[in-house]
C-alpha positions, 0 to 999 in steps of 0.5 A, spaced: 802 403 721 806 398 717 812 402 717 812 403 724 812 395 725 817 394 720 822 399 724 820 396 731 822 389 728 828 392 725 831 395 731 830 389 735 834 385 730 840 389 730 840 392 737 845 389 741 843 385 747 844 389 754 851 388 757 851 386 764 853 392 769 860 389 771 862 388 764 860 395 762 864 397 768 870 394 766 869 396 759 868 403 761 875 403 766 879 400 760 876 405 755 878 411 760 885 408 761 886 408 754 882 415 752 877 412 747 870 411 747 867 404 749 864 403 742 871 404 739 874 399 744 868 394 743 869 395 735 876 394 736 875 387 740 870 385 735 875 386 729 880 381 733 875 376 735 873 376 728 880 375 725 881 370 730 875 366 728 877 367 721 884 364 722 881 358 725 877 357 719 882 357 715 886 352 719 881 348 719 880 348 711 887 347 710 887 341 715 881 338 711 885 338 705 892 337 707 891 333 714 892 335 721 898 340 722 904 337 726 907 339 732 913 342 729 908 346 724 904 349 730 910 351 733 913 354 727 906 358 726 906 360 733 913 363 733 911 366 726 905 369 729 909 372 735 914 375 730 908 379 726 905 381 733 912 384 735 913 388 729 906 390 729 907 393 736 914 396 734 910 399 728 905 402 732 909 405 737 914 408 732 908 411 729 904 413 735 898 409 732 898 404 738 892 403 742 889 409 745 893 414 741 891 417 735 883 416 736 879 422 738 874 422 744 867 424 743 863 424 736 
């Protein structure tokens, strides 16, 4: 019985909160349009959120050591980020690894 209680407690800790119906419908629509499973779409978006948060944390740490970034430095960073994004999109299109490609539905 104690192990049943432990499994139930663990399930409560790791089971995600249910999504509201409108959000779930939107996720389903995007996933269908991109020919991916909803879980794959959510995982990809979660990775992006974590990447953004990590970047924000890195900037905050750098600023704590070196002072606030200037407007010029921020604009330069934005431009560099745009170039990296453009290159990654070009690479994805050239290799067929862009969103919705190279993934399998099911399993």
